[in-house]
C-alpha positions, 0 to 999 in steps of 0.5 A: 236459564234464560238470561231474564231469570239471571238478570232478575236473580242478580237483582235479588242476590244484591238486595238479599246481601243488603239486607242481611250485612254479607253476600250469600255465599253461593258458588257464583259469589265465590267466583266474584271474590277472585279471578282464579278458575277451575277450569282453563278459560279461552283468551279470545282477544290478544295481541303480541307485537315485536317493535323491534322487527315490525311497525305498528304505527299507531303506538307510537307516542303511546307511553304505556303500549310503545314497547314490544309485548310478547309471551313473557309478558303476557304470562306475568299479566295472567299470573294466577288466571287459568288461561289455557288457550290463547287467540292471537288478533292482528295488531294492525302492523304495516300492510306489507309485513301481515304474513310477516306477522302470522310468522312472528305469532306462529313462532311464539306458539312453539314456545307457548302452545296455548296460541292455538289460533291466529286472526290475521288481516287481509285485503278483503277490499280487493275482492276475489283477488285475496284469494290467493293471500287466503289460500295461503293464510289456510296452509297455517293450521293455527289459522282460524280467521281474519280482521280487517279493521275498519273502525276508522273508515269515514264510509260507515258502509264501507263493509258493504261496498261490493269488493268488500263483500267479495272478499267476505265471501271468499272467506268461505273457501278456506273455512275463515271467519270474520273479527268485525273490528269496527265502531257503533255507528257501523254496527247497522251496516255490519248487520247487513252485511251479515245478513248478506253471507249466512254462511261466514261466521261474524264476531263483534270485537269489544262490543262495537264499543258503546259511549260507556264515558257517558253512559249513552247508549242510544243508538247501540243498544237497538244496533246490538239486538238487531244484529243479535238476531242473526245466528251467525254472529257472536260478540266478544266481551272485550275491551269495555273498560277501555271504552270507559273512563280509564283512570276512574271506571267502576263495575257499575259504569260497565255493567249495562254494556255487559248485562245488555250483550249477554241479554241479546246475544245469550252465554252461548254467542258470547266470548271472553276476550282480554285485548292485552295488552291495549286493556292496560290503558284502563285496566290490568288483567285480573282487575277485568276479570274480576270486574266481569265476574261481578257482573255476571255473579248470578249465572249458573256454572254452565252459563261462567263456563259458556262465556269464558270457554264454550263459545270461544271454542265454538266460534274459533273451532278450538280443541277441547 
């Protein structure tokens, strides 16, 4: 179903519910009442960290995050949700500990075989000199891609520096994808990079967070539409609540950016992610899943499965 048809059906369903005084009992609306799934979903954005062994400077002083989060905590947080596959995304430990972080998560995967993908970090700004690091990482069968966080770079065009572009191009040698950890101001440069590197698969983490708190979507909405024109770019449906008012957000607050991304990328190139445990700053796991399913209540079963499973398996090359 085309996205415009889905949006129209969603609005009509809502109007009918108000007029009738109750929700029509369709399969899509039944999904909306519970975060339970009758098929295993893929969570494309999970962080683990053990602060006793690796150092994460950015969590210091944060009452919620300044503790270790591992398999047991994730299992408790997702109880009742049918999570079948997990992609770990680097959690920004000290640069010198990046390889140790991969080893640490590989060990966690031995206890939880649902961890089927790792997105590590690497100094892509070194250009071709990063290739030995990439080749070493590629020996790990769980490795799927690289994320080099760019969101804190003052230069909004940092990713277009010649050495960084070389580093991105080196990913093709080991068949790695790239996670865009960027802010909304960096979207135009990200589009140019993806256009220069058509053989690399890119995915935008957390929608390149728009200003949901103030409901200001200019120029984010145009930039998202522009980058979605490139077939090698996907978007990760994660971090949405964290970009809203942590204490007071509602489903209506996050409806527009979710619908806009789905309209631009389609369900085929939009993949669910939790951003656990960072998401705990604004929401628990069940509330995020329930809110997202409420927004997409008009979608088909096939679209639902694409968002929560199919697009992720396609992008990260996960076995079905």
